[in-house]
C-alpha positions as CSV (number, residue, x, y, z in Angstrom):
1,X,-13.9,7.9,10.9
2,X,-12.0,4.3,11.5
3,X,-9.1,3.7,14.0
4,X,-5.9,2.1,13.0
5,X,-6.6,-1.0,15.0
6,X,-9.9,-1.9,13.2
7,X,-8.0,-1.7,9.8
8,X,-5.0,-3.5,11.4
9,X,-7.3,-6.3,12.7
10,X,-9.0,-6.5,8.9
11,X,-5.7,-7.1,7.3
12,X,-4.7,-9.3,9.9
13,X,-7.9,-11.4,9.8
14,X,-7.7,-15.2,9.2
15,X,-8.2,-16.8,6.5
16,X,-7.7,-13.3,4.8
17,X,-11.0,-11.7,3.4
18,X,-9.7,-9.4,0.1
19,X,-11.4,-5.8,0.8
20,X,-12.0,-2.4,-0.2
21,X,-10.2,0.9,1.1
22,X,-12.7,3.8,0.0
23,X,-11.7,7.5,0.8
24,X,-13.4,10.8,1.0
25,X,-12.2,11.8,-2.1
26,X,-14.0,8.1,-3.6
27,X,-10.7,6.6,-4.5
28,X,-10.7,3.0,-3.7
29,X,-7.7,0.5,-3.0
30,X,-8.5,-3.2,-3.8
31,X,-6.7,-5.0,-1.2
32,X,-6.1,-8.8,-2.2
33,X,-3.0,-9.9,-0.4
34,X,-2.5,-8.7,3.3
35,X,1.4,-8.1,3.3
36,X,0.2,-5.3,0.8
37,X,-0.9,-3.0,3.4
38,X,1.1,-1.3,6.3
39,X,-0.8,0.4,9.1
40,X,0.5,3.3,10.8
41,X,-1.0,5.2,13.9
42,X,-2.3,8.0,11.1
43,X,-1.7,6.9,7.6
44,X,-1.6,3.7,5.3
45,X,0.9,2.3,2.9
46,X,-0.7,0.7,0.4
47,X,1.2,-1.6,-2.0
48,X,-0.2,-1.8,-5.8
49,X,0.3,-5.2,-6.9
50,X,3.0,-6.3,-9.2
51,X,1.7,-8.2,-12.4
52,X,4.1,-10.5,-12.2
53,X,3.5,-11.7,-8.6
54,X,0.8,-10.1,-6.9
55,X,2.4,-10.7,-3.2
56,X,4.8,-8.3,-4.7
57,X,4.4,-4.4,-5.3
58,X,4.8,-1.9,-8.1
59,X,4.7,1.2,-6.4
60,X,3.0,2.6,-3.4
61,X,0.0,4.9,-2.3
62,X,-0.4,6.4,1.3
63,X,-3.5,7.1,2.8
64,X,-4.3,9.2,5.7
65,X,-6.5,7.1,7.8
66,X,-8.9,10.1,8.8
67,X,-9.9,10.1,5.1
68,X,-10.7,6.1,5.1
69,X,-14.4,6.1,5.2
70,X,-15.3,2.4,4.3
71,X,-14.1,-1.0,4.2
72,X,-16.0,-2.8,1.6
73,X,-15.7,-7.1,1.1
74,X,-14.4,-8.1,-2.7
75,X,-15.8,-10.9,-4.0
76,X,-14.0,-14.2,-3.6
77,X,-13.3,-16.0,-6.9
78,X,-14.8,-19.5,-6.8
79,X,-12.7,-22.1,-7.2
């Protein structure tokens, strides 16, 4: 099980490195912008990025931290 501080540190890492949150049900959430994740004591609020502006969300998902099983680096597109 992950601690909220561990996830918060990953979100606040500079430079930001995109990552995937994987849950015990197998659901995965790709985090490509740090402002689309809010870390609480017991859960995460994850924004689904807007097609028009990926820094803004279209909808949200709530994930209990106790169900987070992995944080995986995502490939960074080359320039």
